[in-house]
Structures are given as C-alpha cells and as structure tokens.
C-alpha positions as semicolon CSV with decimal commas, in nm:
position;residue;x (nm);y (nm);z (nm)
1;X;2,036;-1,345;-0,750
2;X;2,166;-1,694;-0,669
3;X;2,287;-1,660;-0,299
4;X;2,113;-1,373;-0,010
5;X;2,351;-1,073;0,073
6;X;2,388;-0,991;0,444
7;X;2,354;-0,664;0,504
8;X;2,369;-0,392;0,821
9;X;1,975;-0,245;0,925
10;X;2,095;0,082;0,764
11;X;2,046;-0,114;0,445
12;X;1,766;-0,300;0,537
13;X;1,548;0,019;0,671
14;X;1,607;0,168;0,315
15;X;1,521;-0,186;0,092
16;X;1,175;-0,187;0,332
17;X;1,106;0,156;0,221
18;X;1,163;0,004;-0,131
19;X;0,879;-0,245;-0,084
20;X;1,093;-0,531;0,071
21;X;0,932;-0,765;0,327
22;X;1,065;-0,812;0,697
23;X;1,016;-1,184;0,807
24;X;1,130;-1,265;1,141
25;X;1,219;-1,652;1,212
26;X;1,223;-1,551;1,609
27;X;0,999;-1,754;1,828
28;X;0,646;-1,670;1,877
29;X;0,654;-1,540;2,196
30;X;1,037;-1,331;2,155
31;X;0,796;-1,181;1,787
32;X;0,464;-1,083;2,024
33;X;0,696;-0,928;2,248
34;X;0,923;-0,674;1,989
35;X;0,948;-0,750;1,630
36;X;1,059;-0,453;1,338
37;X;0,764;-0,248;1,236
38;X;0,584;-0,435;0,956
39;X;0,783;-0,772;0,933
40;X;0,601;-1,122;0,930
41;X;0,644;-1,443;1,175
42;X;0,770;-1,717;0,988
43;X;0,834;-2,060;1,131
44;X;0,829;-2,436;1,097
45;X;0,396;-2,400;1,118
46;X;0,371;-2,085;0,886
47;X;0,675;-2,175;0,629
48;X;0,499;-2,402;0,391
49;X;0,237;-2,199;0,336
50;X;0,424;-1,842;0,305
51;X;0,653;-2,016;0,007
52;X;0,327;-2,100;-0,183
53;X;0,140;-1,761;-0,140
54;X;0,443;-1,528;-0,109
55;X;0,571;-1,301;-0,451
56;X;0,913;-1,491;-0,529
57;X;1,026;-1,115;-0,677
58;X;0,978;-0,931;-0,377
59;X;1,243;-0,870;-0,194
60;X;1,293;-1,049;0,179
61;X;1,510;-0,956;0,446
62;X;1,531;-1,269;0,746
63;X;1,609;-1,139;1,086
64;X;1,671;-1,338;1,374
65;X;1,826;-1,283;1,736
66;X;2,145;-1,179;1,590
67;X;2,182;-1,227;1,272
68;X;2,308;-1,605;1,244
69;X;2,042;-1,816;1,213
70;X;1,890;-1,585;0,938
71;X;2,158;-1,690;0,734
72;X;2,031;-2,060;0,694
73;X;1,696;-1,943;0,661
74;X;1,814;-1,682;0,396
75;X;1,969;-1,977;0,191
76;X;1,684;-2,176;0,240
77;X;1,418;-1,933;0,049
78;X;1,684;-1,853;-0,192
79;X;1,679;-2,238;-0,272
80;X;1,281;-2,200;-0,284
81;X;1,310;-1,983;-0,606
82;X;1,278;-1,638;-0,424
83;X;1,535;-1,392;-0,634
84;X;1,627;-1,152;-0,384
85;X;1,716;-1,246;-0,018
86;X;1,875;-1,048;0,262
87;X;1,999;-1,144;0,606
88;X;1,991;-0,873;0,865
89;X;2,321;-0,850;1,010
90;X;2,303;-0,816;1,376
91;X;1,928;-0,944;1,366
92;X;1,671;-0,809;1,556
93;X;1,887;-0,666;1,858
94;X;2,109;-0,464;1,657
95;X;1,775;-0,319;1,450
96;X;1,651;-0,261;1,799
97;X;1,942;-0,050;1,929
98;X;1,983;0,129;1,574
99;X;1,605;0,223;1,524
100;X;1,420;0,191;1,845
101;X;1,102;0,362;1,716
102;X;1,045;0,128;1,460
103;X;0,963;-0,183;1,680
104;X;0,600;-0,289;1,722
105;X;0,480;-0,521;1,992
106;X;0,127;-0,673;2,028
107;X;0,024;-0,887;2,322
108;X;-0,060;-1,189;2,143
109;X;-0,053;-1,361;1,858
C-alpha cells in the first residue's frame, strides 16, 4: 500500500480484531480522558521511537478527534515505510458514539 485508506469505525473494529494497532494522535489529556480500547498514544515526543520500534508490516489505524488530522499522520506513516495504514473516518468522536463499550480511560499516563 503506497498510501493510506480512509475507513469507517465498522471496518476499523474488524481490522483491530485481526491485529491492527490503533494509534491515537490527540493530545495527552484527551487520550487520558478516553480512547479506543487498546490504542497507543502517539505524539511528537513518542513518534520517532514508535517509527524506530514498530513493526512496519503491522496494519495501523490512525485516530484523531474527527478524522481530519489523522489523514496527514497516516500519510506521514506511509512515507516512513509502514505498509498498511488507515485513517479512521469520524475519528474518536464517531467511534465513541458507535462503540461506547470499546472506550478506555485512565486517570494519568
């Protein structure tokens, strides 16, 4: 895959069940307040380490607030050699309204 694909929450749920990793690019406070269960927070501080250590063949689903910023991040991850990258249409907000039981929260990171 040379570029990312935009996908709805339903397809993201299936891909996640098949081993895709969800990366959340929202700010740390928003991530701590609630995120897609099993997702990994990715920001400017953790990005280089993630790129260096992640499996470039593992499918990635990029999530943001509403599905806009995730497209740029998905394109960047493609350019860094990740083979299968998806952008979650509607972002965390649509996921939360579609799959409220698939949300995790934590007090502090």
